[in-house]
VEXMAR-687152 format. One record per residue (C-alpha): x, y, z. Coordinates in steps of 0.02 Angstrom, whole numbers, padded with zeros to 5 digits, always signed. Layout:
XYZ/...
***
This chain:
-00512-00796+02323/-00405-00908+02450/-00342-00837+02626/-00156-00857+02576/-00214-00749+02419/-00280-00611+02529/-00131-00622+02645/-00033-00599+02502/-00099-00455+02438/-00083-00375+02603/+00105-00419+02611/+00132-00339+02441/+00035-00176+02501/+00122-00159+02675/+00297-00202+02601/+00272-00066+02460/+00237+00059+02586/+00386+00016+02693/+00515+00022+02552/+00539+00182+02480/+00502+00217+02310/+00691+00248+02257/+00733+00076+02347/+00612-00029+02280/+00681-00203+02254/+00598-00355+02168/+00586-00474+02340/+00636-00467+02522/+00789-00575+02487/+00859-00448+02367/+00837-00318+02503/+00932-00429+02621/+01075-00445+02494/+01092-00266+02473/+01091-00214+02667/+01228-00353+02684/+01319-00287+02563/+01310-00100+02634/+01360-00173+02794/+01517-00252+02715/+01566-00094+02640/+01551+00007+02822/+01660-00155+02901/+01516-00146+03035/+01510-00329+03085/+01391-00321+03215/+01263-00247+03092/+01314-00384+02971/+01276-00518+03098/+01107-00447+03131/+01064-00425+02944/+01117-00611+02912/+01005-00685+03071/+00865-00600+02989/+00901-00648+02815/+00795-00802+02843/+00656-00699+02888/+00650-00591+02731/+00612-00748+02612/+00503-00649+02498/+00327-00601+02514/+00241-00746+02448/+00348-00862+02546/+00297-00767+02706/+00115-00776+02662/+00119-00975+02640/+00208-00986+02795/+00073-00900+02884/-00054-01004+02793/+00022-01141+02870/+00051-01083+03052/-00140-01018+03068/-00229-01171+02976/-00354-01168+03124/-00360-00978+03154/-00459-00831+03097/-00409-00737+02940/-00395-00589+03058/-00250-00679+03161/-00162-00728+03008/-00166-00526+02961/-00089-00501+03134/+00045-00617+03109/+00081-00535+02920/+00076-00367+03016/+00204-00433+03146/+00319-00502+03008/+00323-00339+02910/+00357-00241+03064/+00510-00350+03094/+00572-00315+02922/+00526-00130+02953/+00651-00140+03116/+00786-00186+03011/+00782-00064+02876/+00745+00066+03012/+00912+00015+03108/+01018+00004+02956/+00948+00188+02901/+00982+00248+03082/+01155+00175+03077/+01170+00275+02916/+01121+00429+02996/+01233+00427+03144/+01381+00399+03036/+01339+00538+02916/+01325+00647+03082/+01485+00594+03155/+01575+00632+02974/+01492+00771+02883/+01626+00799+02762/+01571+00629+02680/+01384+00662+02671/+01382+00671+02491/+01491+00508+02466/+01364+00432+02572/+01227+00501+02461/+01299+00441+02298/+01334+00274+02373/+01146+00262+02436/+01083+00313+02261/+01192+00179+02192/+01075+00041+02286/+00912+00113+02185/+00931-00028+02045/+00945-00204+02084/+01027-00298+01930/+00849-00374+01906/+00765-00200+01878/+00887-00204+01723/+01038-00126+01684/+01074+00031+01776/+01244+00049+01854/+01271-00038+02006/+01431+00029+02069/+01553+00175+02012/+01719+00075+01974/+01698-00008+02143/+01732-00199+02159/+01630-00225+02296/+01586-00394+02363/+01399-00369+02268/+01464-00315+02097/+01577-00454+02096/+01438-00581+02156/+01322-00505+02009/+01464-00527+01884/+01475-00711+01924/+01306-00741+01923/+01290-00650+01753/+01187-00512+01812/+01303-00384+01820/+01234-00277+01669/+01372-00131+01700/+01521-00239+01715/+01623-00124+01615/+01619-00001+01757/+01714-00118+01868/+01811-00216+01746/+01962-00161+01629/+02060-00005+01680/+01998+00148+01771/+02095+00304+01820/+02042+00342+01994/+02109+00401+02153/+02137+00281+02311/+02180+00337+02478/+02229+00513+02400/+02344+00429+02279/+02305+00453+02087/+02327+00298+01975/+02238+00161+01889/+02132+00017+01930/+02139-00140+01825/+02038-00280+01857/+02022-00437+01728/+01933-00611+01734/+02056-00770+01710/+01977-00922+01802/+02114-01043+01859/+02251-00949+01828/+02396-00965+01942/+02450-00770+01919/+02411-00617+01811/+02536-00485+01788/+02508-00311+01699/+02646-00263+01573/+02660-00111+01466/+02732+00068+01425/+02777+00079+01624/+02882-00082+01627/+02943-00108+01453/+02822-00242+01427/+02917-00357+01540/+02844-00465+01698/+02883-00419+01875/+02802-00431+02041/+02774-00256+02054/+02641-00256+01935/+02560-00418+01989/+02374-00422+02015/+02274-00496+02161/+02149-00635+02148/+01993-00567+02245/+01868-00706+02208/+01873-00890+02191/+01794-00898+02023/+01951-00790+01958/+01934-00606+01963/+02100-00513+01988/+02129-00340+02030/+02262-00205+02067/+02295-00020+02094/+02457+00052+02018/+02503+00240+02054/+02638+00244+01918/+02534+00205+01771/+02448+00343+01686/+02324+00393+01549/+02393+00348+01387/+02512+00203+01445/+02487+00047+01330/+02465-00117+01415/+02425-00310+01427/+02397-00434+01536/+02519-00581+01558/+02426-00730+01629/+02499-00891+01705/+02402-01040+01666/+02346-01171+01791/+02484-01277+01738/+02603-01139+01770/+02623-01098+01587/+02646-00909+01518/+02544-00886+01384/+02542-00726+01248/+02521-00572+01324/+02318-00520+01311/+02235-00361+01273/+02102-00286+01389/+01924-00364+01344/+01861-00215+01429/+01974-00097+01351/+01878+00075+01291/+02036+00106+01178/+02158+00000+01087/+02303+00036+00982/+02273+00050+00774/+02297-00119+00696/+02423-00198+00666/+02464-00172+00856/+02362-00234+00978/+02388-00165+01146/+02259-00089+01254/+02274+00099+01301/+02239+00168+01476/+02089+00301+01440/+01975+00419+01523/+01835+00468+01404/+01823+00666+01388/+01664+00746+01419/+01546+00758+01288/+01403+00872+01273/+01256+00785+01186/+01140+00883+01098/+01009+00752+01040/+00888+00780+01177/+00741+00811+01054/+00789+00652+00951/+00792+00551+01120/+00625+00622+01175/+00545+00605+01017/+00618+00406+01009/+00560+00381+01175/+00366+00420+01141/+00338+00311+01002/+00295+00135+00936/+00435+00095+00813/+00331-00057+00734/+00215+00095+00670/+00339+00227+00610/+00429+00225+00447/+00606+00130+00448/+00710+00137+00299/+00886+00094+00350/+01052+00150+00241/+01171+00019+00287/+01336+00073+00284/+01515+00031+00306/+01619+00175+00360/+01784+00104+00290/+01714+00110+00118/+01574+00229+00106/+01693+00363+00051/+01878+00392+00079/+02007+00526+00052/+02096+00560-00108/+02257+00476-00039/+02142+00310-00013/+02153+00328+00188/+01993+00300+00299/+01891+00459+00340/+01879+00488+00540/+01730+00482+00624/+01741+00683+00642/+01758+00696+00454/+01612+00567+00423/+01497+00679+00557/+01517+00814+00427/+01460+00715+00263/+01363+00552+00312/+01215+00631+00407/+01192+00766+00276/+01191+00636+00133/+01082+00509+00225/+00954+00654+00257/+00957+00722+00088/+00918+00540+00031/+00766+00526+00135/+00817+00376+00256/+00763+00367+00426/+00903+00274+00504/+01080+00199+00459/+01140+00044+00511/+01314+00039+00539/+01418-00101+00516/+01524-00175+00660/+01639-00053+00748/+01718-00156+00886/+01900-00164+00879/+01956-00298+00758/+02124-00350+00677/+02067-00384+00500/+01994-00271+00387/+01928-00410+00287/+01826-00465+00421/+01716-00312+00401/+01715-00302+00597/+01636-00472+00623/+01764-00543+00691/+01804-00427+00853/+01920-00436+01003/+01892-00272+01091/+01704-00265+01112/+01709-00101+01214/+01828-00019+01097/+01766+00073+00956/+01883+00033+00813/+02042+00144+00807/+02026+00149+00613/+01914+00306+00619/+01972+00388+00770/+01917+00415+00948/+01762+00354+01058/+01723+00538+01069/+01729+00548+00871/+01601+00407+00864/+01482+00495+00986/+01508+00645+00877/+01432+00558+00732/+01299+00484+00818/+01267+00646+00897/+01259+00723+00710/+01158+00587+00641/+01021+00623+00788/+01035+00803+00752/+00974+00762+00573/+00828+00658+00642/+00916+00495+00576/+00920+00345+00705/+01076+00250+00722/+01085+00051+00734/+01238-00038+00758/+01282-00208+00698/+01332-00318+00849/+01420-00489+00826/+01394-00576+00999/+01401-00750+00948/+01572-00762+00882/+01762-00690+00903/+01924-00701+00813/+02061-00820+00868/+02193-00702+00862/+02332-00745+01000/+02315-00568+01086/+02110-00565+01104/+01987-00667+01189/+02038-00838+01129/+02104-00947+01264/+02114-00794+01367/+02174-00874+01533/+02265-01016+01437/+02118-01123+01426/+01928-01096+01355/+01873-00939+01445/+01756-00839+01346/+01730-00988+01234/+01650-01146+01254/+01755-01294+01331/+01697-01413+01203/+01800-01392+01040/+01661-01451+00929/+01545-01318+00993/+01673-01176+01005/+01750-01188+00843/+01652-01110+00713/+01742-01165+00546/+01642-01074+00424/+01708-00906+00482/+01866-00974+00569/+01817-00894+00741/+01767-00958+00901/+01597-00958+00969/+01551-00869+01141/+01513-00984+01290/+01340-00896+01312/+01296-01007+01470/+01446-00942+01564/+01387-00818+01685/+01537-00709+01667/+01516-00711+01482/+01344-00655+01501/+01397-00500+01603/+01529-00471+01481/+01410-00468+01327/+01238-00384+01398/+01351-00254+01489/+01410-00227+01301/+01248-00209+01226/+01193-00090+01354/+01363-00002+01353/+01339+00059+01165/+01143+00107+01221/+01204+00224+01365/+01378+00287+01301/+01351+00312+01128/+01154+00345+01119/+01119+00218+00987/+00945+00168+00932/+00957-00020+00906/+01058-00176+00872/+01055-00280+00726/+01124-00442+00819/+01222-00540+00682/+01221-00727+00643/+01069-00773+00753/+01055-00952+00676/+01230-00990+00716/+01193-00937+00901/+01038-01051+00907/+01073-01213+00839/+01197-01330+00906/+01228-01418+00722/+01251-01249+00640/+01350-01286+00488/+01399-01451+00559/+01393-01627+00491/+01321-01776+00556/+01440-01838+00700/+01513-01675+00725/+01394-01606+00859/+01290-01667+01013/+01106-01639+01045/+01047-01559+01196/+00974-01634+01350/+00794-01668+01280/+00873-01727+01115/+00857-01581+01006/+00976-01476+00907/+00918-01305+01001/+01063-01225+01108/+00983-01210+01270/+01095-01093+01354/+01109-00967+01202/+00930-00970+01187/+00918-00898+01368/+01047-00780+01340/+00953-00707+01186/+00795-00682+01296/+00899-00621+01449/+00996-00500+01320/+00819-00425+01241/+00734-00415+01417/+00891-00315+01506/+00897-00193+01341/+00699-00163+01343/+00694-00141+01519/+00804+00013+01520/+00774+00063+01324/+00588+00015+01296/+00579+00088+01123/+00755+00001+01067/+00761-00082+00892/+00827-00262+00940/+00853-00333+00759/+00888-00522+00728/+00979-00583+00568/+00908-00755+00585/+00910-00839+00425/+00792-01001+00464/+00616-01032+00524/+00653-01035+00700/+00480-00987+00784/+00424-00822+00880/+00595-00731+00856/+00497-00565+00865/+00376-00629+01009/+00401-00576+01187/+00496-00680+01298/+00347-00695+01431/+00265-00788+01283/+00403-00905+01263/+00475-00779+01108/+00660-00732+01099/+00628-00557+01126/+00677-00461+00973/+00569-00339+00918/+00618-00362+00716/+00680-00501+00616/+00780-00484+00440/+00658-00579+00309/+00795-00695+00223/+00662-00781+00142/+00604-00635+00052/+00756-00590-00016/+00826-00719-00074/+00655-00779-00163/+00646-00610-00245/+00820-00597-00300/+00822-00752-00384/+00656-00694-00476/+00736-00531-00535/+00884-00607-00608/+00772-00713-00721/+00752-00657-00900/+00581-00573-00902/+00516-00725-01026/+00545-00858-00893/+00481-00751-00737/+00307-00820-00767/+00359-00996-00717/+00412-00929-00554/+00295-00811-00521/+00276-00879-00326/+00449-00809-00291/+00389-00642-00295/+00214-00675-00200/+00255-00816-00074/+00321-00694+00068/+00140-00654+00108/+00109-00846+00149/+00216-00808+00305/+00220-00614+00324/+00126-00589+00493/+00243-00728+00583/+00359-00618+00620/+00391-00428+00622/+00501-00422+00464/+00635-00308+00392/+00654-00327+00192/+00827-00330+00161/+00949-00284+00020/+01120-00304+00119/+01304-00303+00101/+01299-00500+00097/+01201-00483-00082/+01338-00386-00160/+01486-00478-00140/+01575-00645-00166/+01524-00668-00339/+01339-00627-00326/+01367-00466-00411/+01306-00286-00379/+01116-00251-00360/+01109-00173-00541/+01224-00326-00594/+01078-00446-00551/+00948-00370-00651/+00911-00458-00823/+00927-00385-01000/+01020-00241-01080/+01066-00064-00987/+00896+00003-01005/+00808-00149-00931/+00936-00168-00796/+00912+00014-00723/+00718-00010-00755/+00704-00174-00676/+00800-00105-00528/+00662+00043-00509/+00531-00086-00526/+00586-00191-00388/+00632-00063-00268/+00456+00010-00310/+00378-00174-00247/+00506-00177-00103/+00433-00006-00047/+00244-00060-00073/+00296-00236+00021/+00252-00247+00210/+00385-00228+00316/+00515-00113+00355/+00665-00076+00241/+00855-00092+00223/+00969-00053+00091/+01162-00062+00071/+01262+00088+00012/+01283+00095-00171/+01124+00023-00221/+01049+00194-00207/+01152+00254-00361/+01167+00079-00445/+01349+00047-00405/+01400-00062-00549/+01534-00177-00463/+01518-00273-00306/+01557-00203-00139/+01750-00184-00105/+01787-00153+00072/+01955-00079+00033/+01915+00064-00074/+01780+00195-00092/+01604+00179-00179/+01609+00237-00363/+01527+00408-00321/+01597+00456-00518/+01462+00355-00579/+01346+00485-00532/+01433+00629-00617/+01480+00502-00768/+01321+00411-00811/+01157+00494-00830/+01059+00337-00778/+01159+00331-00612/+01117+00501-00583/+00931+00470-00616/+00934+00318-00517/+01006+00422-00364/+00861+00532-00382/+00726+00397-00396/+00793+00336-00230/+00777+00498-00157/+00599+00519-00222/+00536+00350-00178/+00613+00354-00001/+00514+00525+00034/+00374+00440-00040/+00383+00314+00088/+00394+00418+00243/+00248+00548+00173/+00128+00391+00170/+00064+00301+00323/-00008+00174+00223/+00167+00108+00187/+00213+00082+00371/+00084+00113+00500/+00007-00071+00478/+00152-00180+00418/+00120-00305+00550/-00069-00286+00556/-00150-00392+00407/-00267-00272+00389/-00143-00157+00311/-00112-00256+00152/-00236-00338+00023/-00183-00421-00133/-00307-00379-00274/-00211-00485-00416/-00078-00596-00356/-00086-00750-00479/-00058-00659-00653/+00105-00747-00695/+00093-00748-00885/+00098-00554-00880/+00208-00552-00723/+00100-00401-00648/+00043-00400-00456/-00085-00274-00395/-00098-00249-00203/-00160-00104-00093/-00076-00045+00064/-00195+00042+00199/-00166+00146+00345/-00309+00173+00491/-00383+00310+00360/-00462+00237+00213/-00431+00383+00107/-00245+00357+00129/-00247+00189+00049/-00112+00161-00099/-00134+00042-00261/+00028-00042-00307/+00038-00111-00494/+00189-00197-00527/+00245-00256-00700/+00404-00351-00715/+00381-00379-00902/+00470-00259-01032/+00301-00221-01116/+00144-00077-01099/-00017-00155-01061/-00148-00026-01126/-00334-00025-01059/-00282-00141-00907/-00433-00168-00800/-00397-00183-00621/-00525-00195-00461/-00508-00053-00344/-00605-00035-00159/-00693+00122-00179/-00805+00222-00293/-00701+00377-00331/-00562+00458-00399/-00385+00390-00418/-00235+00469-00486/-00057+00438-00509/+00055+00466-00368/+00213+00377-00423/+00280+00289-00582/+00458+00213-00593/+00434+00235-00778/+00449+00424-00768/+00579+00497-00880/+00659+00596-00728/+00718+00434-00668/+00772+00354-00850/+00591+00282-00886/+00504+00281-01043/+00386+00403-00998/+00227+00303-01002/+00131+00397-00880/-00054+00410-00837/-00081+00610-00834/-00260+00600-00797/-00371+00561-00643/-00478+00426-00662/-00647+00393-00575/-00682+00209-00534/-00844+00109-00611/-00972+00010-00528/-00906-00141-00605/-00841-00268-00496/-00659-00335-00542/-00535-00439-00456/-00651-00467-00301/-00671-00269-00290/-00837-00195-00300/-00760-00057-00434/-00635-00054-00559/-00534+00049-00674/-00435+00046-00827/-00264+00097-00837/-00103+00098-00941/+00030-00023-00854/+00207+00050-00888/+00344-00070-00944/+00455-00151-00819/+00381-00038-00686/+00286-00002-00535/+00147+00114-00533/+00081+00197-00362/-00116+00249-00369/-00179+00360-00226/-00356+00405-00183/-00397+00565-00223/-00566+00566-00182/-00702+00442-00114/-00868+00455-00192/-01046+00399-00091/-01116+00228-00181/-01292+00265-00146/-01340+00077-00200/-01216+00012-00093/-01286+00120+00057/-01456+00045+00008/-01398-00128+00019/-01311-00101+00178/-01466-00040+00256/
***
């Protein structure tokens, strides 16, 4: 090991001793910046000057060690260490002086001790150490510096409207970002939405941060910003991008609001969540659009409060492990389903208050149901009151029109390379985790974020500096996003909806991955739905559709999805996709879901699938719950989903080794003529192995020989053809003992009856010793 390496190790060790555990910064430079910030706050010019003089000395541990190496080329290691000690001593002295000064001030102003303590505690986390709150509504030079660097991951604490007290006067602080604007005014209930100098904001940074404190604005007041652009032109009044409450559409104003105190009772869930490896746990997601899951008799939306009394109980009864709530950020158009947002910090007012949403999350957690939120950081709507050309010119969106305009959806794409936009969005992701206790984010339309040529023709886009089609700034944004989330919430679910073969989506950033931990398997979904829509007699010619996903299964951490996108726009409902008459449709649905439950990967299914809704999803009305009472097959399908979801939770073989290739083995993958698949699923215990036999044709196969891995007894664990689910009742009914007859590349075999259009699941009741095999091993 080199002298420099040894010195560097010593520097690190000594440095750790000097800096207390509560204020451990990433490097000496960061420490200097924070001390300078404190000096600024206390308006102590002399102390600030000293710290600035010493800033050069605090360049970081490795730099100090390298300088020592150069200065002591011809000296002994011991002299080099002395020099390091001297440098550390200087560093310690600076810190000591700063601390001494604080103590003197504290003694002189004993009434401010608590305030000082709070401020010192706010220094505990540098923003690189991720995502803790930097300040409490304080627009300091440090917090604004971080905001403009794209590293303030609690920017909602300083931006937007905040009820507070300044100089013993109660009022509301407003802060917004409008670069290049000539002026910013506040308009609202307090001035009849008229522009006046009395409500003019002050520009506090060169990069366009504007701030004001008004004593005659109160909670509940509606407001917007009036922005005069660089050319002196007044634009449309703008809602506050950081507002936590907005008017109900079609009205668009923001509302001054202080969140009410909420008493969480989900500690047990949070503690459990924080202990587990999510990749080795059951994950079966019920995707929900709150506005159309159920509605009141008069057709009006259920509120968050009303949903909290119904949804958690239903999801628990149906044995799902998580819900995924389609986007809940404020959005003007119901038909956008929430994917074209304007107010990223305001839960949509369609369903009530933000406290109501907290109650819903809390209730779900009390029922041991995790909560995933659908989130769209790629694009926003073009409505004039929103983010679109916020400062009279591209602000939150890309400056280049070809890059900003998302023609497929009629939206504009966020400029993910702009630091202030990064602060806005990464803070927003963490806001939902911190304030609403969500367990995961499903990031929408990741492909549109990654590719410069997404949905663009030749000549409509420009390559990156390397000549490729990857959006380099957006790629870095996704990496920074995931690192920030996992730094604070290590067991979070960060799920990518990515529809291409972009590599390493679920690999860590440190290995040049994007840093997500789960990805939707769009390939599996498209291939298998295409297969299941075929008439049974044609399926043998498309057998690879149902088997191909295992060729790439371990490239990413996949979720198998049957989402809202597959039951709209003429694609038919899930039951409507199935081929054949009514009986075959329902049997095909059960067989397909049985196959899905057995296939490696976590699961997601859209609401209504579980009782075979017979029409496409309509966001403007409730699901057809009446089908359950009016049609026996719909009722039995709901029972089927409930039971197979329970089977999934209860059997480790179905989730413990989802992303380990030892958890799955094909027994028979190539029987295309009979459209039969056979595979096993394994946990870490061999006696928990399950064997799946899937028949996608409408005929029974008698005395069907299959290979099995163990000498022992096998019994039917689940059969989708059971009459309780609407099947024909071709069940096994007896325990089968395997014979020492090799088959399907397995050492043993059994003969079974394969039910029509069904999935049969066998469990290992008992493993017997095979003395011949033991003798061969010896």
